[in-house]
C-alpha positions in Angstrom: -58.5 57.1 37.8 -61.0 57.1 40.7 -60.1 58.4 44.1 -61.9 57.4 47.3 -61.4 59.6 50.4 -61.5 57.4 53.5 -61.6 58.7 57.1 -59.8 56.4 59.6 -60.6 56.0 63.3 -58.9 54.4 66.3 -56.4 51.6 65.7 -57.1 51.8 61.9 -55.7 55.3 62.0 -52.7 54.1 64.0 -52.0 51.3 61.6 -52.2 53.5 58.5 -50.5 56.4 60.2 -52.9 59.1 59.2 -56.5 60.1 59.8 -57.4 60.4 56.1 -56.5 58.2 53.2 -56.9 58.8 49.5 -57.2 55.4 47.7 -56.8 55.5 44.0 -58.1 52.8 41.7 -58.7 52.4 37.9 -62.2 51.0 38.3 -65.2 51.5 40.5 -65.2 49.3 43.6 -67.7 47.7 45.8 -67.4 48.2 49.6 -66.1 44.7 50.1 -63.5 45.1 47.4 -62.2 48.3 48.9 -62.0 46.8 52.3 -60.1 43.8 51.0 -57.7 46.0 49.1 -57.0 48.1 52.2 -56.4 44.9 54.2 -54.1 43.6 51.6 -52.1 46.8 51.5 -52.1 47.2 55.3 -51.9 43.6 56.6 -52.3 44.7 60.2 -55.9 45.8 59.4 -56.7 42.2 58.5 -55.6 41.1 61.9 -58.3 43.2 63.7 -61.2 41.3 65.3 -63.6 43.3 63.1 -63.3 46.2 60.7 -66.4 47.9 59.2 -66.7 50.3 56.3 -69.3 53.1 56.7 -70.6 54.8 53.6 -72.4 58.1 54.1 -72.8 57.4 57.9 -74.2 53.9 57.5 -72.4 50.6 57.7 -71.9 49.3 54.1 -72.9 45.9 52.7 -70.0 44.2 50.9 -71.7 44.3 47.5 -72.6 48.0 47.7 -71.0 50.1 44.8 -69.0 53.1 46.0 -69.0 56.5 44.5 -66.0 58.9 44.6 -68.1 61.5 46.4 -69.3 59.1 49.1 -68.2 59.8 52.7 -66.3 56.7 53.7 -65.0 55.8 57.1 -63.1 52.7 58.3 -64.4 51.7 61.7 -62.2 49.3 63.8 -63.5 47.4 66.9 -64.4 49.7 69.7 -64.0 49.1 73.4 -65.4 50.7 76.4 -67.9 50.1 79.1 
């Protein structure tokens, strides 16, 4: 079993109901696969205008393989001005 630790920010944190999430899977995932799995499990995440996955403080490409020790963060749309 592989566990990815994901930090959640903004509305993503509100949707999931916590600031950290441990996501378990039987096989290694690519960034896009993890994001799709999270959106399937938490459908309100899929309704956001944008949702980015950061890996080790850089926005991930969908085909990037994830390692359990990676620092992952789910970044929702931000507003401000």
